[in-house]
N, C-alpha and C positions, 0 to 999 in steps of 0.2 A: 504494500500500500504506500503510495507516494505521500510526501510531506503535506501538500495542499489537501489531499483527501483526509489525512489524519486531522488536520486543523479544522476542516469542515465538519467532521464527525464530532470533534471536541466542542465546536461552537453549537452544534445541534443539541448535544447532551446538556450543555450549559443552559440553553434556552428551555429545555424540558425541566431542568432543575429549578430555574427561575420561575417558571409558570406554576408548577406544582407547589414549590416551596412558598411562593407568594400567596397562592390560594389557601394553603394550609395555615400559613401565618395569619392571614386575615380571619380565618375561622377561629383560631385560638385567641386572637386579640378581641374579637367580638364576644367570645365566651367569658374572657377575663373581665371585660368592661361590664357585661351583663351581670355576672356574678357579684362583682365588688361595688359597682356603682348603681345598678338598677335592681338588684335583688331578684334577678330572674324575670323581670317584667317584660323584657324584650321578646320573650317567647310568646307573648300574646299576639305577636305579629305573624305567627305561623298561619297555615291554611285553616280556615274555619269553614267547614262544609256548608254549602248552600247559603252562605251569608255574603252579601255584596261586599261588605268591608273585608271579608275573609279572602277575597280574590287577590289582594296584594300579597298575601302569604305564598302564592304560587311561586313568585320570584324570590321571596325571602326565606322560605322553608329550609333550603340547603345550608343557609348561613347560621341557623339557630339550633342550639342543642340544649337538652334538659340538664346536663351536668358535664363536668370534665370527663367522667367515665364514659358517658355517651359519645362525646367528641373523640376521646382516645380510641374507642372501639371503631370509629369510622375513619380515623386518620390513615392507618396502614393500608386497608383495602382501597381507599381512595387513591393514595399515591401509587400503589402497585398496579392496579387495574388501569388507572389513568395513564400511567407511563407506558403500559403495554399498548394502549391505543395510540399514543404519541409516537412510539417507535416506528410505526409504519408510515404515518403521515400526521403532522401536527394539526392540520386543518380538521381531520377526523375527530380529534379530541373536542374541539369547539362545537362542531356540528352535533356530535353525540350528546354533549353536555346540554346544549340548548334544547334539542328535541326532548331529551329525557326530563329536564326540568319542567317543560310545558306539559308533556303527557302525564307525568307523575302528579304534578300539581293539580291539573284539571281533573284527573281521575280521582284524586283524594277529595277535591272540592265537590264532585258530583256524588261520590259514594260513601264518604266518611260518615261516622256516627254524628248525629246532631249534637251541637254544643261541645264538640271536641275540638282540640287544637293540635295540628300535626306539624312537627318540626324535625329537622335533622337532614343530613346529607345521604342517608341510606338509600333513598329513592334514586339518587344519582349513582351511587355505587351499584345498585341492582341494574341500572341502565347500562353501565360499563360492562357488568357481568353478562347481561343478555347480548350486548353487541359483540363482545369477544367470543362468547360461546357459540354464536350462530353465524358470525362473519365467515367462517370457513365454509359453511354450508352454502351460503349465498354467493360468495366470491369464487370458491373452488380453485384456489391457488394452494400450492404446497405450504407456503409460509402461513397463510391464514388458517388452514386446516390444522397445522402443527400447533399454532397458538391456541386455537379452540380446544384442542386436546389437552394442552398443558393447563389452561384455565379450568377446564372441566375436572381435571384430576385434583388440582389444588383448592379450587373454590366451589366444586360441585355441590357441596352440602348447603350452599347458600340458597339453592332452589327451594328448600323447605320454608324459607322466609317469606315466600309469596302466599303462603297459606295462613289463615287466621289461627295462630297457635299460642300466642303469649299476650296476656293482658297488658295494655299500655304500649304495645308496639304497633306501629302503623303498617299492617300488612298491605293496606291499599297503596301506600307509597312504594313499597317493595314491588308489588305486583305491577302497577302501572309504570314504574321506573323500568322494570324488566321489559314490559311491552314496548316502551319508548326505545330502548336499546335494540330490541329485535327489529322494530320498524326501520331504524336507522341502518342496521346491518343489511337489511334487505335493499334499501334504497342505494346505499353506497356500494354494496357488493355488486348489484346489477350494473351500476355505472362503470365500475372498474372492469367488469367482464366485457362490457361493450367496447371500452377503450382498448383492451388487450385483444 
């Protein structure tokens, strides 16, 4: 590998680290500010199903967490799965994120329990999971199939999170996040197959 190629790869990896690190830092700063300055009141800005005021939570939900433990549980899968999407093409990360946030948020808004508030980045994580798991099926390239198999092996147990199984956990955010990721895998996979 030539020196310019090595520098280009290093620059690309630095960009990945800056984007993922910046996003994770923002999540932790928001949680620190919410915990110590607002006493958790920012969480009221999550998705509130079928409430007009609750629509703003569609965009805010991924940035709000119920506790530091909640955020810590979301940090590693967010970074790992987000980076696997970026490795192929950085624009895919932003497309998957945008579609997943909207599909997950609207799904929660339409189907969530009345008078509940839904927060957390787990819908986004399930979108990344759905995208990576099924990108190989839709794209049908060796690399994407290999990544799908690796993600399935290491994160396959996440699939149970789309079912209503635990009190206080928004399975709707998980389910619709997963759906958003699959829809994006289908859209981008078909585009890439047409180009190739």
